[in-house]
C-alpha positions in Angstrom: 0.0 0.0 0.0 1.2 3.5 -0.6 0.7 6.7 1.4 -1.4 8.1 -1.4 -3.7 5.0 -1.2 -3.9 5.3 2.6 -4.7 9.0 2.4 -7.4 8.3 -0.2 -9.0 5.8 2.0 -8.9 8.1 5.1 -10.4 11.0 3.1 -13.1 8.8 1.7 -14.0 7.4 5.1 -14.0 10.7 6.9 -16.1 12.3 4.2 -18.6 9.4 4.2 -18.8 9.1 8.0 -19.5 12.8 8.3 -22.2 12.7 5.6 -20.3 15.2 3.3 -20.9 14.7 -0.4 -18.4 15.3 -3.2 -20.5 18.4 -4.1 -20.1 20.0 -0.6 -16.8 21.6 -1.3 -18.4 25.0 -1.9 -17.1 25.4 -5.4 -13.5 25.1 -4.2 -13.0 21.6 -5.6 -14.6 19.9 -8.5 -16.5 16.7 -7.4 -14.5 14.8 -10.1 -11.3 15.9 -8.5 -12.5 14.8 -5.1 -13.4 11.4 -6.7 -9.9 11.2 -8.2 -8.2 12.0 -4.9 -10.3 9.5 -3.0 -9.5 6.8 -5.5 -5.7 7.6 -5.5 -5.8 8.5 -9.2 -4.0 11.8 -8.5 -1.7 13.0 -5.8 -3.1 15.6 -3.4 -1.5 19.0 -3.2 -1.2 20.8 0.1 -3.7 23.3 -1.0 -6.2 20.6 -2.0 -5.6 18.8 1.3 -6.3 22.1 3.2 -9.6 22.6 1.4 -10.7 19.0 2.0 -9.7 19.2 5.7 -11.4 22.6 6.2 -14.6 21.3 4.6 -14.4 18.1 6.8 -13.5 20.3 9.9 -10.4 18.2 10.5 -6.8 19.3 10.8 -4.9 18.3 7.6 -2.1 16.9 9.8 -4.6 14.6 11.5 -5.6 13.2 8.1 -2.0 12.7 7.1 -1.0 11.0 10.4 -3.9 8.7 10.2 -3.0 7.8 6.7 0.7 7.3 7.6 -0.2 5.1 10.5 -2.3 2.9 8.2 0.4 2.8 5.6 3.1 1.8 8.1 0.8 -0.7 9.8 1.3 0.9 13.2 -1.1 2.5 15.7 -1.7 6.2 15.5 -0.3 6.6 19.0 3.0 4.8 18.0 3.3 7.1 14.9 2.8 10.2 17.0 5.5 9.1 19.5 7.9 8.6 16.6 7.0 11.9 15.1 7.5 13.6 18.5 11.0 12.2 18.8 11.8 13.1 15.3 10.5 16.7 15.9 12.6 17.0 19.0 15.7 15.9 17.0 15.1 18.6 14.4 14.5 21.2 17.1 17.9 20.2 18.6 19.5 20.7 15.2 18.4 24.3 15.4 15.2 24.6 13.4 13.6 26.9 15.9 16.6 29.2 16.2 16.9 29.5 12.4 13.2 29.7 11.4 12.9 33.5 11.4 15.9 33.8 8.9 13.8 32.0 6.3 11.2 34.8 6.1 11.4 38.5 5.4 8.3 40.7 6.1 6.2 37.5 6.4 7.3 36.1 3.0 9.5 33.1 2.4 12.9 34.3 1.1 14.1 32.7 -2.1 17.3 30.7 -1.9 20.3 31.4 -4.1 20.8 28.9 -7.0 22.9 25.8 -6.3 26.5 25.5 -7.3 27.4 25.8 -10.9 28.9 22.8 -12.7 32.6 23.4 -12.9 34.2 24.0 -16.4 36.2 20.8 -15.9 33.1 18.7 -15.4 31.4 20.3 -18.4 34.4 19.4 -20.5 34.4 15.9 -19.2 30.7 15.5 -20.0 31.2 16.8 -23.5 34.2 14.6 -24.1 32.2 11.5 -23.0 29.5 12.5 -25.4 32.0 12.9 -28.2 33.3 9.3 -27.4 29.7 8.0 -28.0 29.0 7.2 -24.3 25.4 7.3 -23.1 24.2 9.9 -20.5 23.9 7.1 -18.0 27.4 5.8 -18.6 28.7 9.4 -18.4 27.0 10.0 -15.1 28.3 6.7 -13.7 31.8 7.3 -14.9 32.0 10.9 -13.6 30.1 10.2 -10.4 27.6 13.0 -11.0 23.8 13.1 -11.2 22.3 12.1 -14.5 20.2 15.2 -14.4 23.4 17.3 -14.5 24.7 15.2 -17.4 21.3 15.7 -19.2 21.3 19.4 -18.7 24.9 19.8 -20.0 24.3 17.3 -22.8 21.2 19.3 -24.0 23.1 22.6 -23.9 25.9 21.1 -26.0 23.3 20.0 -28.6 21.9 23.6 -28.8 25.4 25.0 -29.5 
């Protein structure tokens, strides 16, 4: 079972047990989309989960933890204990102290782009391509992600 399947089942059950129809989402969600979410045909976005949870008058985290406990085949209480320990570990790493630096005037600050691929790596990728190697072979030989090889490979094609 996947978490998406478990969440679909939890959403379907909560909605049915509360007597809420697929049409009761006040124009915020199309009934067909609710059907697709409840049948695990699509992944749910955070925004969609918030709308569903609000309509069902349930915290979205409760829905997620119930689904996760079903998916992991453990009790809800066991999962909450594990999550509590994990949360404490992250707090100890400094999440709380560093939280405010992620926002400016209430808005999430964007992060700078990642490291650039070095000119040496670019030359090595282009050389592998010229030798007739595949992208996968190139990524393996150079020990770099295949997405990086693909990006450089495509740029070389455009040149």
